[in-house]
C-alpha positions as CSV (number, residue, x, y, z in Angstrom):
1,S,55.4,113.9,137.4
2,S,55.4,114.5,133.0
3,S,51.7,113.7,131.4
4,S,51.7,112.5,127.9
5,S,48.9,112.7,124.8
6,S,46.8,109.2,124.4
7,S,43.5,109.1,123.0
8,S,40.5,109.0,125.1
9,S,38.6,106.0,125.4
10,S,35.1,108.0,124.8
11,E,37.2,108.3,120.4
12,K,36.1,106.1,118.0
13,L,37.4,104.7,114.8
14,L,35.7,106.2,111.4
15,L,35.3,103.5,108.8
16,G,35.1,103.0,105.6
17,I,35.5,101.1,102.6
18,T,36.8,101.2,99.6
19,S,37.1,98.3,97.4
20,N,38.1,97.5,93.4
21,T,34.4,94.5,94.0
22,P,31.0,95.4,92.0
23,T,28.1,97.8,93.7
24,R,25.9,95.0,94.1
25,H,28.2,92.9,96.3
26,M,28.6,95.9,98.7
27,E,24.5,96.6,98.3
28,S,24.1,93.2,99.4
29,V,26.9,90.8,100.9
30,L,28.0,93.5,103.4
31,P,24.2,94.0,104.6
32,M,24.5,89.9,106.0
33,L,27.7,90.1,107.4
34,D,26.4,90.2,111.7
35,N,26.0,93.8,111.1
36,L,29.6,94.5,109.9
37,H,27.7,96.5,107.6
38,D,27.1,99.0,110.5
39,H,30.3,99.7,111.4
40,F,31.2,101.6,108.3
41,S,30.5,105.0,107.7
42,W,31.2,104.7,103.9
43,F,31.4,102.7,100.8
44,A,33.8,103.9,98.3
45,C,33.6,101.6,94.9
46,S,35.4,101.5,91.7
47,Q,32.4,101.1,89.2
48,D,30.7,104.4,91.2
49,V,34.4,106.1,91.1
50,K,35.1,104.9,87.5
51,H,39.0,103.7,88.6
52,E,39.7,101.4,89.9
53,K,42.4,100.7,93.0
54,P,45.4,101.5,93.4
55,A,44.4,105.2,91.0
56,V,45.1,108.6,93.2
57,E,40.9,108.6,91.6
58,I,39.2,106.1,94.2
59,F,41.5,107.6,96.8
60,D,40.2,110.4,96.8
61,A,37.4,110.1,96.2
62,A,36.9,107.8,99.8
63,Y,38.5,110.6,101.3
64,R,36.6,113.1,100.4
65,Q,33.9,110.4,101.7
66,A,35.6,110.4,105.5
67,K,35.5,114.0,105.0
68,F,32.0,114.2,104.9
69,W,31.6,112.4,108.8
70,L,35.3,113.9,110.0
71,P,35.4,117.8,108.2
72,D,38.6,118.3,109.8
73,L,40.4,115.1,108.5
74,E,43.8,115.1,107.1
75,K,45.4,113.2,104.8
76,D,47.8,112.2,106.8
77,E,45.2,110.8,109.7
78,V,44.3,108.6,107.0
79,L,45.1,104.7,107.4
80,H,44.0,102.5,104.6
81,V,44.2,98.9,105.5
82,G,44.7,96.2,102.3
83,D,45.2,92.0,101.2
84,S,46.7,93.0,97.6
85,Y,50.2,94.7,97.5
86,A,49.2,95.3,93.7
87,C,46.0,97.4,94.3
88,D,46.5,98.8,97.6
89,Y,49.4,100.3,97.6
90,C,50.3,104.2,95.8
């Protein structure tokens, strides 16, 4: 029999938000979304980073925040899901 590599059911995803939305929305709206806020480990806002998507600086800031939680994280292990081709593709 052959074995295949698969993710363990105990593995969890690290979730974060990278947004051009002002910080006030991140701090006030997300916590009201039925504990959705609790599922995210980090938030990179363009207002804090001083660069908006699709600038590489905001994605680099998000990556640095993710590495706080997963120090061995490589950039090719990151998946970004967006809703704007103009802002989310770089």
